Residue frames relative to the residue before (quaternion, step in Angstrom):
aa qw qx qy qz dx dy dz
M 1.0000 0.0000 0.0000 0.0000 0.00 0.00 0.00
E 0.3087 -0.7550 0.5542 0.1660 3.56 -0.80 1.04
K 0.2749 -0.7627 0.5635 0.1587 3.57 -0.87 0.97
K 0.1611 -0.7750 0.6001 0.1156 3.53 -1.04 0.74
E 0.6118 -0.5719 0.4103 0.3611 3.51 -1.17 0.65
L 0.3966 -0.6921 0.5520 0.2428 3.55 -1.04 0.85
N 0.2582 -0.7891 0.5339 0.1603 3.59 -0.62 1.06
Y 0.7470 -0.4302 0.2869 0.4178 3.54 -1.35 0.30
T 0.6750 0.5068 -0.3005 0.4441 3.60 0.83 -0.99
E 0.6701 0.4859 -0.2981 0.4754 3.58 0.93 -0.87
F 0.6241 0.5377 -0.3288 0.4618 3.57 1.04 -0.79
V 0.6438 0.5125 -0.3151 0.4729 3.60 0.93 -0.89
R 0.6538 0.5195 -0.3117 0.4532 3.59 0.93 -0.88
L 0.6570 0.5146 -0.3104 0.4552 3.58 0.94 -0.87
I 0.6634 0.4926 -0.3074 0.4721 3.59 0.92 -0.89
A 0.6479 0.5203 -0.3207 0.4547 3.58 0.92 -0.89
K 0.6609 0.5074 -0.3065 0.4603 3.58 0.92 -0.89
E 0.6997 0.4802 -0.2686 0.4558 3.57 0.90 -0.94
S 0.7790 0.3819 -0.1768 0.4649 3.59 0.95 -0.91
G 0.4059 -0.7103 0.4840 0.3104 3.59 1.12 -0.53
V 0.5149 0.6111 -0.4192 0.4308 3.58 1.29 0.21
T 0.5633 -0.6211 0.4137 0.3546 3.60 -1.04 0.68
K 0.6050 -0.5649 0.4207 0.3713 3.54 -1.19 0.60
A 0.6201 0.5490 -0.3480 0.4394 3.60 1.02 -0.76
D 0.6768 0.4786 -0.2939 0.4759 3.59 0.96 -0.84
I 0.6081 0.5369 -0.3488 0.4694 3.59 1.07 -0.70
R 0.6546 0.5098 -0.3159 0.4603 3.61 0.91 -0.92
K 0.6431 0.5212 -0.3244 0.4577 3.61 0.94 -0.87
T 0.6660 0.5104 -0.2989 0.4545 3.57 0.96 -0.89
I 0.6675 0.4897 -0.3040 0.4714 3.59 0.87 -0.93
N 0.6656 0.5016 -0.3060 0.4602 3.59 0.92 -0.87
A 0.6383 0.5139 -0.3293 0.4691 3.60 1.01 -0.78
M 0.6359 0.5218 -0.3270 0.4652 3.59 1.00 -0.81
A 0.6634 0.5118 -0.3043 0.4532 3.58 0.92 -0.92
E 0.6783 0.4798 -0.2941 0.4725 3.58 1.01 -0.75
L 0.7237 0.4594 -0.2479 0.4514 3.58 0.98 -0.83
L 0.5391 0.6688 -0.4010 0.3182 3.60 1.06 -0.65
P 0.6807 0.4676 -0.3287 0.4583 3.67 0.72 -0.84
Q 0.6482 0.5195 -0.3162 0.4583 3.60 0.97 -0.84
V 0.6565 0.5067 -0.3056 0.4678 3.59 0.92 -0.91
L 0.6663 0.5069 -0.3101 0.4506 3.59 0.91 -0.86
V 0.6495 0.5008 -0.3216 0.4731 3.59 0.98 -0.79
E 0.7164 0.4585 -0.2563 0.4592 3.60 0.92 -0.90
H 0.8230 0.2618 -0.1011 0.4939 3.60 0.92 -0.87
G 0.4958 -0.6883 0.4145 0.3297 3.59 1.20 -0.28
S 0.8003 -0.0699 0.0509 0.5933 3.58 1.09 -0.64
M 0.0990 -0.7688 0.6279 0.0702 3.54 -1.31 0.32
N 0.1948 -0.7814 0.5866 0.0858 3.55 -0.85 1.05
I 0.1146 -0.7465 0.6514 0.0727 3.55 -0.98 0.91
R 0.4803 -0.7178 0.4312 0.2609 3.53 -0.45 1.28
N 0.8490 0.1282 -0.1626 0.4862 3.55 -1.03 0.97
I 0.6620 0.4430 -0.3224 0.5114 3.60 1.24 0.07
G 0.5977 -0.5614 0.3766 0.4311 3.56 0.62 -1.10
T 0.5244 -0.6281 0.4893 0.3018 3.52 -1.38 -0.15
F 0.2238 -0.7198 0.6440 0.1302 3.52 -1.04 0.92
E 0.0121 -0.8125 0.5816 -0.0365 3.56 -0.80 1.01
L 0.3469 -0.7204 0.5661 0.2006 3.54 -0.99 0.90
R 0.0003 -0.8027 0.5946 -0.0457 3.58 -0.76 1.06
K 0.3533 -0.6906 0.5864 0.2331 3.52 -1.27 0.53
K 0.0362 0.7711 -0.6357 0.0023 3.54 -1.10 0.70
P 0.6172 -0.5499 0.3940 0.4017 3.56 -1.16 0.51
M 0.4776 -0.6529 0.5008 0.3080 3.54 -1.04 0.78
P 0.4529 -0.6889 0.4857 0.2905 3.60 -0.76 0.98
E 0.5837 -0.6061 0.4179 0.3426 3.56 -1.05 0.80
S 0.6326 0.5404 -0.3396 0.4387 3.59 1.01 -0.78
L 0.6541 0.4947 -0.3158 0.4773 3.60 1.05 -0.72
K 0.6102 0.5430 -0.3500 0.4587 3.60 1.01 -0.76
K 0.6735 0.4987 -0.2969 0.4577 3.56 0.85 -0.99
S 0.6523 0.5169 -0.3094 0.4600 3.56 0.96 -0.88
L 0.6665 0.4966 -0.3029 0.4662 3.59 0.95 -0.84
V 0.6507 0.5022 -0.3184 0.4723 3.59 0.96 -0.83
D 0.6778 0.5058 -0.2930 0.4460 3.58 0.89 -0.94
N 0.7685 0.3495 -0.1778 0.5056 3.60 1.07 -0.68
S 0.5657 0.6437 -0.3655 0.3634 3.60 1.18 0.30
V 0.3888 0.7124 -0.5018 0.2992 3.59 1.10 0.44
V 0.0691 0.7837 -0.6093 0.0985 3.55 -0.64 1.19
E 0.8422 -0.1233 0.0419 0.5232 3.57 -0.66 1.13
G 0.7601 -0.4058 0.2079 0.4630 3.58 0.84 0.96
L 0.6325 0.4975 -0.3474 0.4814 3.60 1.23 -0.12
K 0.1441 -0.7847 0.5977 0.0785 3.55 -0.87 0.90
V 0.2635 -0.7587 0.5803 0.1348 3.54 -0.74 1.13
E 0.0793 -0.8279 0.5549 0.0171 3.55 -0.72 1.02
S 0.6907 0.4279 -0.2777 0.5126 3.58 1.25 0.12
F 0.0236 0.7842 -0.6176 0.0555 3.54 -0.85 1.03
P 0.6529 -0.4984 0.3623 0.4405 3.59 -1.16 0.35
E 0.4894 -0.6650 0.4841 0.2897 3.55 -1.11 0.69
E 0.7596 0.2877 -0.1655 0.5593 3.58 1.22 -0.46
I 0.1770 -0.7469 0.6257 0.1390 3.53 -1.26 0.46
L 0.4367 -0.6745 0.5264 0.2779 3.54 -1.22 0.50
T 0.0300 -0.7803 0.6247 0.0052 3.55 -1.00 0.85
V 0.3705 -0.6989 0.5606 0.2452 3.56 -1.24 0.43
F 0.1604 -0.7676 0.6185 0.0513 3.51 -0.83 1.11
F 0.1427 -0.7849 0.5976 0.0801 3.59 -1.00 0.81
K 0.0650 -0.7698 0.6346 0.0200 3.54 -0.92 0.98
K 0.3782 -0.7480 0.4969 0.2250 3.57 -0.58 1.15
S 0.5524 -0.6241 0.4516 0.3184 3.54 -1.19 0.68
K 0.6590 -0.4771 0.3878 0.4333 3.57 -1.29 0.23
F 0.6232 0.5416 -0.3400 0.4503 3.59 1.00 -0.80
A 0.6766 0.4776 -0.2943 0.4770 3.59 0.86 -0.94
K 0.6465 0.5193 -0.3167 0.4605 3.59 0.96 -0.88
D 0.6745 0.4897 -0.2903 0.4700 3.60 0.91 -0.94
S 0.6328 0.5337 -0.3298 0.4538 3.59 1.02 -0.79
L 0.6746 0.4814 -0.2887 0.4794 3.58 0.96 -0.86
T 0.6231 0.5280 -0.3359 0.4692 3.58 1.03 -0.75
Y 0.6495 0.5100 -0.3131 0.4690 3.58 0.92 -0.90
Y 0.6530 0.5132 -0.3118 0.4616 3.56 0.92 -0.90
N 0.6774 0.4996 -0.2967 0.4511 3.59 0.87 -0.94
Q 0.6846 0.4789 -0.2868 0.4687 3.59 1.04 -0.73
N 0.7996 0.2940 -0.1218 0.5093 3.59 1.10 -0.66
R 0.3072 0.8115 -0.4708 0.1594 3.57 1.21 0.19
S 0.6432 0.5051 -0.3484 0.4580 3.61 1.06 -0.47
E 0.7016 0.4677 -0.2631 0.4688 3.59 1.20 -0.46
I 0.7831 0.2714 -0.1468 0.5399 3.59 1.09 -0.53
D 0.2737 -0.7416 0.5902 0.1633 3.51 -1.22 0.52
L 0.0651 -0.8273 0.5580 -0.0014 3.57 -0.36 1.24
T 0.3151 0.7544 -0.5239 0.2391 3.58 1.13 0.49
L 0.5385 -0.6231 0.4601 0.3318 3.52 -1.15 0.61
P 0.5044 -0.6371 0.4717 0.3423 3.58 -1.01 0.69
T 0.5335 -0.5866 0.4866 0.3667 3.54 -1.20 0.46
L 0.3297 -0.7605 0.5274 0.1866 3.54 -0.72 1.05
P 0.5230 -0.6196 0.4634 0.3575 3.59 -1.05 0.67
S 0.5021 -0.6385 0.4789 0.3330 3.56 -1.09 0.64
R 0.6617 -0.5138 0.3597 0.4109 3.57 -1.22 0.33
K 0.6147 0.5670 -0.3523 0.4201 3.57 1.07 -0.66
N 0.7931 0.2576 -0.1110 0.5406 3.56 1.07 -0.79
E 0.1224 0.8413 -0.5195 0.0854 3.62 0.94 0.78
N 0.6382 0.5323 -0.3430 0.4378 3.60 1.11 -0.51
E 0.6431 0.4758 -0.3268 0.5032 3.58 1.22 -0.36
V 0.1413 -0.7871 0.5969 0.0644 3.54 -0.82 0.99
E 0.3950 -0.7246 0.5153 0.2309 3.54 -0.77 1.04
Q 0.4130 -0.6890 0.5390 0.2532 3.57 -0.96 0.86
I 0.1997 -0.7890 0.5743 0.0887 3.54 -0.82 1.00
């Protein structure tokens, strides 16, 4: 069975179905998290989301290839910038123990259990719920 990436709309639908919260409120929450995450990481260095994991802001040396690319593409009105920070900020993600244990359980029992996502009802038939 080929797995396909879960898109934003399907993810919102799954959360709404599981939580009983409206799709509009789920979208607002996800969008607010996406907007706030960079600010929180800069101010606090890391953020833990229970049962999911920790996002952590880390510094790493800027790769030479990126430095060269930035220098080569930095000509603005005749001025060429040749100095850039030696470090760049990156976001590191460490999954929670719950997520790690869930994946371990799945990997050990994948032939016995089916963790595929249910088929979501189409928009035309949102009032019909498929029996799982």
